[in-house]
N, C-alpha and C positions, 0 to 999 in steps of 0.2 A: 814558106811554111809547107806548101803542098809537096815540094821536093823533099823536105825533111821527113814528112810522114811516109813518103814513098820509100825513103831509105829505111825507116823503122820497120815498115811492113816486110821488105825483102830480108832484112837482117833477122827477123824473128819468125818468118814463115815456117822454117824447118822445125823449130821448137814447138810451135803451136799445133801444127798438123800432126806431128809425131805423137805429142801428148794426147791429142784427141783420138788418134787411132788406138792407142793403148787403153785409154779410158773406155772406149767402146768394146775393146776385147775383154777387159775385166768385167764390164757390165754383162756381156754375153756369158762369160764363165760363171758369173753369179746366178744368172737365169738358169743355166744348166744344173747348177748345184741345187737350186730350188725345185726344178722340174723333176729331178731324179729322187728327191727326198722331201716331198711335200708334207708328209706327216710330222716331220721334225720341228716345224716352225709354226708360229701363230699366223693364221691365214687371212686376217682382215686385210683389205686392200691398202688401208692406211699404214698398217704395221709393215707390210712387205715393201711398200714404196719408201717408207722412212728408212728401213734397213738398207735399201739400195742407195738412198741419198747419203746416209752416214758412211756407208761402205766406200763411197768415192774418196773420202779422206784417207782411208787405209790404202786404197788403190793408188792414189797420187803419191803417198809416202813411199810405197815399194817401187813405184815407177821411177821416182827420183833417185832412190838408192841404187837401183840396178842399172840405171842409165846415166850415171854421173860421168862416165867416160866420154860420151859424145856431147853431153851438155858442156863439159869443159872445152871441147873443141869449138863449140858454138860461141862460148863466152869469150874465148881468147883465140880468135881466128889467126891462123898462120898460113903461109903459102901452101904448105903440103895439104892443107884441108881442101884446097880447090883443085889439087892435082888430080887429073883423070885416073891415074893408076891407083889412087887411094879409095875411089868410090866402091869397087867391089868388096874390098875388105871391110869397110865401114858398114856397108849394106848387110853383109853376111853376119857381122857381129851384132848389129841391131836386131835383125830378124831372129838369129839363132838364140841369143840370150833371152829375149823377151818371149819367144815361143816356148822355151824351156820353163821359164818361171810361170807363164800362164798355164802350161800343161799340168803343173803341179795341182792346180785347182780342179782339173778334170779327173786326175787320179783320186783326189780327196772326195770327189762327188760320189764315187762308189765305195770308198773306204769309210765314209761317214757312218754307214749302217753297222760297221764293226766297231769303230773307235768311238763314235758318239761325239766327236769334237773335230775341230780343225787340227791338222797335223802341224808339227813344228820340225825341228831338226831330227826328232825321233823317227821321222819318215825314212831317213837315210841310215839310222843306226841299225835298222833291221835289214839292210840291203843284202847282207851276207846270206840271210835266210830266203828272201823273196826273189833274188836274182836267178836262182836256180829254177824257180817256178815261172819265169817270165813268159814262156810259151803258153803255159796253161792259163795264166792271167789274161794274156792277149786273146786267147780263144774264148774265154768266158765273158770278157768285157770288151770285145771288139768294137762295140758301138761307141765307146769313148773316143776312139780315133776318128770315127765318122763325125761325131759332134765337135771334135776339135778342128776339123778341116776348115770351117768358116773363119776361125781365128787366124789360121795359117794363111789362108787366102787374103784376108784383110791386111795382114802385115806385109805380105809379098807385093800385093797389088798397090796398096797405098804408098809403100816405100818406093816402088818403081815409078809411079806417076808423079811423085813429088819431085820438083826441081830442087834437089837437096843442097846444092852448093851455090852460095850467094855470089852473083857476079862481082868480080874483083873491083870494078869501078865504083860500086856502092860504098866499099870501104875506103877507096881512094878519095871519094868525095866527102868522107866523114872525118872530122878532125879527131884527134886523140882524146879530147875531153868528152866528146859525144860517145866514143867507143867505151871509155872508162865508165861513164854514167850508165850506158846500156848494160855492160857486164855486171856492174855493181847491183843494179836494180833487179836483173834477172837472177843473180846469185842469191839475193835476199829473198825473192819469191820462192826460189827452189829450197832454201833453208827452211822457210816457214812451211812449205808443203811437205817436206821430209819429216818435220816435227809434228805435223798434223794441226798446226795453228800457232798462235802466239802465246800459248800457255807457258808457265814456268817449266813444266815437265813435258817431255815429248810424248806422243801418242803411244799407248800400249794396249795389249789385248783386253785388259780390264775395262778400258774406256768403252768398248763395244757393248759390254753388258750394262754399263751405266746408261748409255744412250738408248739402246733398243731392247733391253731386257735380256735375261739369261737365255731364254728359249731361242731368241733370234740371233744370238751372238755368233754362232758358226756361219750364218748367212751374211752377217755384216762384215766379218773378217775376210781376208783372203789368205791362201796358204803361203804365198811368198812372204807376206808380212810376218806371219807366224814363224816361218823358218828363220828370217833375219833376226827377229826379236829373241828367239830361243838360242841362236848362236851367240848373241851378246851376253846371255846369262851365264857368266863364268863361275858364279858362286851364289851364295845366298846370304843376304844381310839379316842379322837378327832383328825381329820386329818386337818392340816393347810396348805393351799395353798396361802392365801391372808391375809393381815393385816386387822384389824377391820375397818379401814377407807375405805378400798377398796371393801370389800365383799358385803356390803349393796347396793352398786351401781350396782353390777352384778346380785345378786339374793337375795330376802328376802322371807321367808315364811309368812310374815305379809301382808295381802291384804286389800286394802282400797276400799270399795264398796260405790261409790257415786251415788245415785239414787234420782230422784225426786218422791215424793209421800211417802205414809206410808205402802204400801203393803197390808197385811192382807188377801191375798188369802190363801186358804188351800194348803198344800203341801203333795202329795202322792208319795212316793219313792218305786219303785218295783225293787227288785234285783232278777234276774232270774238265778237259779243254772245252771252253765256249759254252758251258751248260747254263744258259740263262733260265730263270725261274719259269718263263713262259712255256718251256717245253714240258714241264711237269704239270700235266693237265689238271690233276686233282687239286693241286695248290693254286693253279692259275685260273681255275674255273673254265677250262676249255679242253680241247682234245689233248690226250697225253701221248707222248712219244717215249715215255720212260716207265712202262708198267712195272718193271722189277724195282726200280728205285722208289716208285710210289708205294709199293707194298712194304719195302724196308722202312719207309718213313712212318708206317703205322706201328712199328715195333720199337721205335727209339725216340730220342729227344729231338724233335723237329723244330728248328728255329724258323718261324714263318716270316719274320722280318729281318732277313739276313742280306747284307749288301757287300758288293765288291768295293774296294777303295780306288779302283782304276778300271780302265777298259781294255787293257792289254796284258798279255802274259808277263811281260817284263816288269809290270807294276804289281801284278797279282802274287807272284811267287815270293818276292821279298816280304810282302805284307803277311802272307800265310805262314811262312816258316820262321820269320824273324821279327814280326811286328813292326816292319819298317815300310812306311808308305813312300810314294813318289809324288810329292806335292810341290807346288811352286815351279813347275816345269823341270824339276830335278828327277831324272831317272837314276835311282840309287845305284844300280848295277853299272851304269855308264858314267857316273859322276866321279869327281876326285874325292868324294866323301866315302867311296867304297873302301878306302883304307882306314876309316874309323874303326875302332873296336866295336863289334856288334856280336852279341851272343844270341843265337837262334834257339829254337825249341830244343834241338839236339844237344846244345851246350849245357842246358839245365838238366836234361835227362841223363847225360853222361855222368854228371856228378852223383846221380842216383843209381849208377851201375848199368845203364842201358847201352846196348849195342845199336848204333845209329847209322842209317843209310838213306840215300835218296836215289830213286830210279826214274829214268826218263828214256823212252825208246827213241828219242831224237838224236841228231848228230851231236857229238861231244863239242861243247863250245857254243851251242845254240843259245843266243841271248845272254851269254855269260852265266848261265845257271850253275855250271860247274865251279866257277870262281866264287859265286855267291855262297854255295854250300860250304866251300872251303873257308872263306873269310868269316862266316857266321858260325863256324864250328858245328855244323849240322851232321857231320859224319862222312862216310864214304860215298862217292858219287859213281853211279853206274849209268852209262849211256849206250849209244849205238855201238861204240867200239868194243864194249864188253859183252854184247849180245852174241850168243854162239851160232846163230843160223842166219846167214845173209839172205837166204831165200825168202825170208819173211818180210823183207823190206817192201814198203808200199809204193816205191817208185818216186816218192816226193819228199816226205819229212822224216820217216823212220820206220819202226816196226809196227805192223798192224796191232791194234789194241788187244784183240783176243789172244794172239800169240804172246804178247808181252805180259798180259795178266797171268797166263799159264806159266810162263818163265818165272814171274815174280813170286807166285804162290810156292813154287818149288824152292826158290831162294830163301823165302821166309822160314821154311822148314829147316834150313841149315843154320839159322841164326842162333847165337847164344841168347838165352832169355835172362831178363826181360829185354825185348828189342823195341826199337822205334824205327819205322820205315815209312817213307813217303813214296807214292807213285803219282807221277804226272802223266796223264794220257795225252794222245795227240791226234787220233783219227778224226775227231769232229772239228777239223780245221780245213779250210779251203785247200785243195779242190774237192774235199768231201769224198774221198775214195774208200770203198769197202772191198773186202776180198771177194774173189770170184765165187768162192764156196757159199757166200751169203747173198749173192745177187738173186733177186726174186723173192727173198724171204721177208723183206720189209716193204710196207706199202708207201712209206714216205708221207709227204704232206705238201703244203703249198710252197715251202722254201727248200732250196737244195740241201740245206743242213739237216733237215728233218730225218732223212733216211740214215744218215750217219749217227745221229743222236740215238735212233733205235738200235743201230749196230753196237754202239758203245754200251748202251743199257744191257743188251744181251751179253756182251763181253763181261760186264760187271756181274751179271747173274751167274755166268759160268765160273767166275772167280770165287764167288761166295759158295757155290755148290762144291767146288774143290776144297776151299778153305774150311768149310764146316766139317770136313772129314779129318782135319789135322788136329793133333793133340793140343796145339796152342790156341785153337779157335775160341774156346769158351773162356779163356783167360786174357782176352784181348778187347781193347776199346777201339772201335772203328769211328773215324771222323771222315765224312764225305762232304766235299764242297766243290766249288768251281773257281777257275782263275779269273773269269769275267763272263759277262753275257755276250751274246753275238747278235746277229740280225734278228729282228722281231717283226711280227705282222700286226699285233694289236697296238693301238695307239697308246694304251697305258704303259706298255713296256718300251715305248720310244720317248717317254717324258724324261726330264732331267733326273728324276729319282727312279723311275721304273726301269731304265736301262742299266741300272746297277744291281738289280735284285738277282740273287743267286740262291741255290739251295745250301743248307747247312744242317747236317744230321750227325748226332752222336748216338752210336748204336753199340750196345753191350749185350752180347748173346746171353750171358749168364744172369742178367737182371731183367731183360725184356721190358724196359720202361716204355711207356706209351704216353708221350707228353707233347702237346703243341705249345711251344714257348713263344710268347708274344713280345719278349724283350727284344729291343732293337740291337743287333750286333753287326759287326763287320769282320772282314778277314783279319784285321789287326787284333781281334779278340780271340783268335783261335789259339794263340800261344798260352795265355792264362787259362782259357777254357779247357785246354788239354791237360794242363797241370791239375786243374780242379777235378776233371773226370778221372784222373789217375790217383786222386786222393793224396797228392803230394803237398807238403808244406814247404814253401820257398818264397823268396822274393824274385820277381822277374821284371824285365824291362821290355816295354813295347808301347807303341803309340795308340793302343786300343783303350777301351774304357771298362772292360769286364774285369772283376765283378762289381766294381764300385758304382758304375753308372750305366747309361744305356743310350748310345748314339752311334752314328756312322758318319764319317767325313770323307768327301771327295774334293779334288781340285780339277777344274776343267775350264778351258777358254778364259783364263785369267781371273776366275773367282772361286771361292770356297763354297761348298755346300754341306750343311749338316742336316742329317735326317734323324729325327727322334719321333718315331711313329706316334701319331699321325701327322707330325709337323715336318715341313721342309723349309729350311732357312738358307738363304743365299747372301753372301757377303763378299765384297770386293777388296777387303782389307782395310777400308776406311769407312764405308757406309753400307747399310742394308740395301739390297737390290731386289729381294724377293722373300715373301713369307706365304706359305700355302698350307692348307689343311687337306690332307689326302682323302679322308673319308667323305668329305663334302665336295671335294674338287679333285677328282682322280687324275685329270689331265693338266692340272696346275695352270688354270686359266684365270683365276681370281687372286690377284696379288693383294694381300692383306696388310702390306706395309702402312698404308695411310690410316689404318684403324688403330695403330699404336697399342697393340695387344700386349699384356704383361709377358706372355710367352716369348715375344721377340727379344726383350731385354735379357731373359734367362738364357736363351739359346746363344745370343751374341756374346754374353759374358763367358760362357763355356767355350765357344768356338775361338774367341780371342786368346784364351788361355792355352788351348791346344796349339794354335798357330805360334804363339810365343815360345812354348816349350820346344816345338819342332824346329823352328829356325835357330834358336839359341843352341840347342843341344847338337844339332847337325853341324853347325858352324864351329863349335868348340869341342868336338869329339867327346861329347858326353852322352853317347847313345849306348850306354851300358851301366851296370851297377857299379858303384864305387868299391 
């Protein structure tokens, strides 16, 4: 018996030690994630410890997936496994693969303040954009490499000290039945670990929210697991909660705009890069970095409860110009649903005689925006290639905003009226560069982005100063919003709902309305809102709720969130995981699910209808009017 146990120990030592090394590495990566982003998570010792404990299930799953190659060698030993010349290659692969997957967690530790969630395969979709800025990122976030060194040292040292190859005599003294039993038993354990348990369905991101709550979900997950899960999401399956006769009465993405008059005012849509609501001090009850935009909001229809539907530009632009969100891990621009028929705002305005265009000072092809504008019939696309002066390039992303605004205002003067034109700015993006002519002009603030926010606000002021002198100015509706929020310093704007708050202003010089509108809206509502502001009668398609209803929906870390101010409802597709009342609980610390409030049933009913319409219509190419 003693000899048998000795055989078992030697036969499994490599597997046990390597798994322990990797689990320690993932626990350390999770600690760094917490250390760099403490304000994002619930901070009681019990909640943090529980997130670490549950997180081990996700860690073990990704470890087994990414290390299946050497586990197979251990389960089915062959002579070459013990051959000395194979050791360096296997050691290199073990350290290299696991170091890479672990390093993704360290990248995410600094990206969280921008994205607000754990990254998936989308982290690599943007590689075309960020690889060119790699030197700048390394300069700004050099400490990530320092924090990663202990993980690298752990893998190298532990792997070196481990007697990795089992003496051949232990297998010679083990009969084939024992080897088969060992291989079968360990394969079964690995299968259970990869699935996250013995449940009918394998572990997924939504399980993290169920176990540890929505706020601690990013801490519970790991980036490698999210990447693997998102790779497997090849499509979207329709989710059915209601029959066809019922769902239309609850929610429909077809909106009927009934207005008197023929419209024909021009429409100018300005999308400000990374402009979270926190930067607008007068709205956010703090220091302002946008004095001009603040003043403009005193002259127009200011939606004080406006929300982004995602945390990245690739999610924000389709939502704004075409009413199309990126939910359930589906990035519309990068999905095979991009070939669905989709009519954007420009498509509806073209039917009313509008000249339509989209301007962005970034490189043509950035995040597929040019393709989106084309497939959604939003008009002509103008990017860096069309800009006439290469000297105005910022050295990173594209043309400095004040130059591009100046170019755009001149372009608008050449348009056939009525026109609809969109401008998406870029300067308030990392590495937050401003032109030399503006250096010293802005005081900045506590975050690196603050100075560029001031610069973009000044560029916006200069644009309106020039535009106000144009013949078309008083006959134009201006809509100003943001693609998403960015890094924030106040805890309120780091919560699950606060991190999505953005400005939304409708400004009409010839009417000079001054309204603070409390209706909850999102980027998805901009399409019908614009049609309403132009006084046009038409039916439009988009996954917003304006003018029939009042809510905003986001999808993050495996769960849906619906905001209907002052309520925030979180739902994983099967059950409620969070209900909060913002006015009494601004940091979302008091989960009201146990109280069974009537509002919970109302919000869930509405959200289920939105989810069903989205999944069914996306899958069946019904993202347009019949």
